[in-house]
N, C-alpha and C positions, 0 to 999 in steps of 0.2 A: 585659539587665540588669534586675533587678527594681526597681519603683518604690519610692521611700522611702515609709514609712508616712504616711498622711494621716488626720486625724481624721474622724469621721462627718460633721462639718459642713464638709467641704472644699468649696471653691468649684466652680462649674460648669465643665465642660471642653467645648470645642466638639467635639473628637474624642477620645473616651475611649481610653486606651491598652489597657484590658482590660475585659471583662465580669465575669470571675471571676479572682481572684488568690489562690493558695494558697502559703504560704511556711512550710516546715518543719512541716507539720501532721501530727499523730498522731490516730488514733481508736482507742479501746479499748472493748470490750464486757466488762464485769466486769474481770477481771485479765488478759484476753487482748488484746494489741495487734493490731488488724486492719489498720490502715494506719500506715505509719512514715515520717516525715520527707518527706511529699509536698510537692514544690515544683512548681507548674504554673500556667500563665497561659493563659486563653482570650482571644485577641485578636479584634477585630471581623473578620468575614469568613472565619474559620477553621472548619473542620469536622473533628472528631476521632473516630477509632476507638480504643476502649480494648480492648486485647488481653491475653490471659493465660489460664492454665489454670484449671480449677475451683479455687476457694479462693484465687485470686490477689488478690481484693479489688475486682473490677470493679464489682459491684453496690453495694458499700459506697461506693466512690468516687463513683458517680453520686448516691447519697443525700447524701453530703457536699457535693458541688457544689451541689445544689439547696437545701441548708440544712435537710434533714429530720433530720440528726443533727449533734451539736456536737463539735468537736475537743477533745482533751485540752488543758487550759489551761496546764499546766506547761510551762516552757521558752519562753514568749512566742511561740507560733505565731500565724500571721496568716491570716485568711480575709476577703477583701474583695470587694465587688461594686460595679459602676458602674451606677447607675439614674438615668435622666434627667440624665446628665452629672455626677452627684454620686457620690462614693465613700462607701460605708457598710459597716459590718461586720454590719448586720442583714440577714438573708435575706428578710424579710417581703415587701417590695415586689418583690424579684427573683423570688420564688416565684410571685407573681401573673402574671408574664409568661413563666413557664417551664413548658412542657408536660413530662409524664413518663409513660412507658408501661413497665410491667414485669409479669411474671407475678404478682407480689404484688398489683398493682392488681386483676387479674381475680379473684384469690382473695378480695379484700375484698368484691367484689360477691356472691360465693357465700356467704361467711361471714355477711354481713349480710342475705342474701336480698333484695337489691335487684333485683326481677324486672321491670325496665323493658324496653321495646322498644328495639331497636338504635337506631332513629331518635331516641328520647328521650335515650338515653345520649350520642349524638353531639352533640345540641344543648346538653347541659349543658356541653360544652366551650366554648361561647360565653357562656352565661349565668353560668357560674361555679358551683363546688361540684358535688356528686354528685347533688343533688336539684333538681327543678324547682319553684321557688317562685312563678313567674308564667308566664303563657302567652307563649311565644316569638313574635317577630314573623314575618311571612311570609318576610322576607329571611333570618332566622336558620334557619327550617325549610328554605329553599331551599339554604342553605350546607351544611347537614347532608346533604341529598339529593344534592348535587353530589359531595361527598366519597365517599359510599357508592357512587355511580355510577363514580367514577374507580377505585375498587378492585373494581368489578364485583360488589358485594354488595348491590345495591339490593333483591334478593329477600329479604334478611334484615331489611329496614327495620321490619317489623311483628312480627318474631319476638322473643320475650323473650331477653335476653342470656344468661340462665342455661340456656337450652335449646340454645345453640350449642356447636359443637366448640371445642377449644382454639384452633385456628388462626382460626376465624371470630371468636371473641371478641376475640382479639388485634387483628385488623384493625379491628373496631369501635372499640376503645380508641385505636388510632392515628388513625383518622378523628376521634375526639373530641378528641384532643390537637391535631390540625392545625386543627380548626374554629375555635379561639380565636386563630389566627394568632400563635402565640407567638414571642417574640424568640429563644428558645432551646428546643430540643426534646431531651430526654434519653430514650434508648431502651435498654432492657436486652434483648438478644437479639431484635431486632424480627422476624427471619425464622423463629424457632423455631415449629414447629407448622404451617407453611404448605407447601402443595404447590408444585411448581416454577413453575407459571404465576402463582400468587399471589405468590411471592417476586419474580418479575420485575416484576410490576405495582407491588408495594410499593416496591421499590428505585427504580423509575422515578419514582414519586410523591414519594418522599423527596428524590430528586435535584432534582426541579422545585421542591420547597419550599426546598431549600438555595439554588438559583439565584435564588429570589425573595426571599431575605433572611432566612429562618429559619436560624439556626445550629444545627448538629447535633453532639451528643456521644453516641456509642452504643457499647455493648459487644457484641462478637461473638466466637464461637469459630471461625468459618469464613471463610477467606480469599476464598472465592468469593462472599461476601455483603457486600462492601464497598459502601457507598452511592456512586453517581457523584458526583464533586466532592469526595470526602474529601481533605483537604489534609495532615492531620497524624495521627499515631498515637502511642499510649503503650503500652508493654509493662510489665505489672505481674507481679510474682512474689512470693507470700507477703507482700502488702501493701506492697511496695517498688517504686519505679519503676526498671526496668532500663535502659530507653532511651526517649527521647521526642524528637519533632521531625517534620520532613517525612516523609510516608508512605513514600517510597522508602527513606529512611535507615533507618527502623524495619524495613521489609521485609528490607533487607540484613543488619541486625544481629540481628534477632529472627525469623529465618525459620521457626522451629518454630511460632510463633503463627499464621503464615499458610500452614501446610502444606496440601496438598490435603485436601478434606473427607473423602475415603474413608480410614478407618483400616485398619491391617492386620487381616485376619481369618484365623484359623487354618483351614487346609484340612482339615477333619475330615469323614470319610465318615459321613453319617447312616444309621441303620438302614434296611434294606429294609422295604417295607410288610409288615405281619404279618397273619396270619389272625385272625379274632375279630370280636366285635361292634364297632359304631361307638363312638367316645368322645364324640362330640357330633353331634346331627342336628337340622336345622331344615327344616321344610316348612310354608310359610304364604303366604297371599296378601298379608298386610300386617302390619307392626309399627309402632305409633304411639308417639310421645312427646308428652305433653301435647296429646293429641287431634289431632296432626298426623302423617299417614303419612310415615314415614321410609324404611322398607324395603318392597320390593314383590316378590311372586312368587319367594320364596326356596325353593330345593330343594338342599340342600347338607349334606354330612356330613364329619366328620373321623374318619379311621380310624387304627388303631395303625400306627406307623412313619411316619406322615406329619407334616410340619411345614409349616404354611401361612403365607405372607406375604400380608397383606390390603392391597391398594393401591387408590388412587383419590383424586380431588381433595378439597379441603376441602368438607364438607357432603355427601359421597357416602353416608355412613351407616356408616363403618368403626367408629367408637367405639360406635355403637348396636349393631352386630353383636357386638362383644365383650361389651357389657353383657347382651345376650341370652344368650350362652354362659355368662356368669357368673351367670345366674338373676335379674338385677336387673330385667329386663323380660320380658314375656310376649307371644307372638304373639296375633293376633286369634282370636276364638272359632272353633274348628274346626281351627286350626293345630297342628302337631306340633313339640314341643321336647323332646328327650330326651338323656340322658347314659348312657354306658356300657351300651348295649344295651337301655335301657328308656325308654319315653315316659311313665312314671308321674311325677306331680308330685313335686318334691323340696323338702324343707325347706332353706331358704337356708343356715342354719347348718351343716347336714350337708354341703351341696354345697361349701361353702368348704373343707372338709377334703380334697376331691378335685380342686378346681379353684382354682389359684392365680392371682393377678392383680397386675400391676405397671403403674403408670401415673403420669404427672406429676400428675394430679388427686389420686391417693392420696398421693403424696409431699407435696403442698401441705398435707395435713391433719396431717402429722407436724412440728408446730412447738412441741410441749411438751417439756420437759426429761425425758429418760430415756436410759439408756445403750444401747449397741448390742445387747447380749445381750437386754435387755428388749424392744427393738423387734422383734427376730427372734422372740422367744417370744410376742409378742402375736398372731402369726399363728396360733398354736395355739388362740386364743380367737376369731379372726375379728374382732378389735376394733382400733381405733386407740388405743394405750395399753393398759395392763394392767387386767384385772379381778381384783383381789385379788392375793394372794401367789403366787409361782411355786413349784411343787413341785420337788424335786431332779431328778425325771425330766424335767420340762419344761425345766429349765436345761440338762440334759445333751443333750436333743434340739436345743436352740438352739445349744449349743456345737459339736455335731457338724456342723451346717450351716455355722457360721462357719469351722470348720477345713477342711471340704471345699471351700469357696470361697476359702480363703486370707484370711479377714477377721478372724482372732483379734485383730489389733492394734486393731480397732475395738470389741471387746467391752465395754470399760469406758469408752469415750469418750461424753461427752454429745452426743447427736445434733444439738443446736442449735449445736455448734461444728464440725460436719463440713462439708466441701465438698459441693456438689450431687452430684458423682459418687460420693463415698464413701457418701452416704445412699442413692443409687440402688442400689448394690451390696448394702447392708444389706437393702433392700426386696425384692431378688431372693431373698436368703436367707430373709426372712420369708415370702415366697410359697411357698418350697420346704420350709419346716419341717414341714409336714404330709405330706410326700412325695406331692404331688398327681400324678395321672396326666395332667393337662392344665394347661399354664401359658399364661395370656393376657397379652400384652404390648402395651400401648397406648403407642406412641412410646417404647420403652425407652431410646433413645439421645438423646432430646430434652434439650437443656440441657447436654450433656456436651462437653468439649473432646476433641481427637483422641486423646490418651493414654487418657482415661477411656472413650471409645467403644471403643477397642481392648480395654481390660480387661473391660468389660461384654460385648463380643462374644465374648471368649474364654470367659467364664463360660457364656454362652448356648450356644455351640458345644459345650462339654463336656457340658452338660445334654442337648442334642439327641443327641450321640453315645452317651450312656448310657441313652437310651430315654425321656426325658421328651418328651412331645408339645408342641410350641410352636405357638401361633397369634399372630402378631405384626403390628401395624399400624405402618407407617412412611411418611414422605415421601421417604426416601432409600433406595430398594430395594437399590442396589448395596452398601450397608453390611451388610445382613443376608442377602442372597441366598445366600452361600456355604454356609450351614448349613440352608437351607430346601429342601424338596423340591417344594412346590406353591405356586401363586399363585391367589388369588381377587381379581378386579378388580371394584370397584363403580363405577358411574356413575349419579348421580341416584337412589340407593337400589336399583338393580337390579344383580344379579351378571351382568356381561357376559362374564366369562371365569372358568372354573375348570379347572385342569389342572396339569400338571407345570411346573416352572421351565424345563426344556428347551423344551417346546412354546411357552411364553409368550415366551421370548427369540427363538425362531424367528419367531414372529408379529410381534414388535416389529421385528426386522431386516427382514422382508418389507415392513412398513408404511413403513419409513424409506428403503427402497431406491429 
């Protein structure tokens, strides 16, 4: 039973009945209702998983709980908090004691170019705010160091946050959130972008935090990534609560949300290796990012008919390798970097016509209003957003790829209203609009629920089957391997294996025997 409404000056309670209480709450963005009639209560000692497909409203729900957005006021909805034993409708004091980690937070550091070291970022979780206004105490620095050590990322302490991979950056922000010992920690897809070992360490650390008194509310797409000690779950669909309650009850009633992480992948035969010049070639002793060597002793090429899966733990250099192939980085003096049979230097704008790129980082930059067709057509200009007016020929080329990938229903949709998965599919069409010979994929399935992963995989498998060469990075190799022909494995910046998928799997089987 829900508590009767109490005014902001309600008296102190020895044992609060709730930390957060939502009663028939709506949230709208413009004229679009994103959350509808949400009734939910967070009681002391409970830890909640928020489940649902892309576009279900999970991220919006977390922002509503924290008080970052305000409910629609019509219809007398109610959002209340208990702070220091007193019930209030203001989220201000509650936010001070609530940690939050999301992909948007990492994007904020990049957009504002806050190039702090990881250690400095973590210690701001204790001092408050994003910036350091005074020198932290030795005890505070030690707290930051201890958390980095528990996640086994102490080696990142003096690295600038902006130089880290997606997974490394997310771990630093989680350490930052825990550093302040929050009463409540809100997490949006905490395991996304992490390798298997890092996922296990993070889930164990969150489980210990939960056991030590920090309450958790987190959104996830994957049933294998529930935090130990999770007591309750909520299943959202199109902004409405479908079921909520004890975890086992929700698992029984909303099993699709907790389906195995591997989506269906079409069994499509990729083309055989073809004769001809290489599509990409790298031979260098070193590749550096911000004066730090990241890749070492590379000698590797991608040939026609091959599709490469690039594997390795967080920080192994996978994203750096893709940036190298995209022309964004150069090898050290004397190294060779070539495309399409030639090692001649290439103009970046011209190269983007022949090499497509899809990544979560690129998706994060698409937050301005434009429709789906304009987003796809922007790939013709190699820009985020349009440069001037589109010609009819450009519109037709964009429409052609929308039709080929079955995305015409998104052509006139404002991309700011799309789900994460819908926008990812548009960005694949954007990458393909120039008919590139090589498509680079940095975690193309990151942030997608199981149905969306299946849909994106089907698109990528069709592209591979029709001759587009793929080079993809993932931390979930089983999801992309069916349409890949080769594997390149990186460890600490060195390519320790390159060969066919068959040989790679045989070696893995022998190692685990």
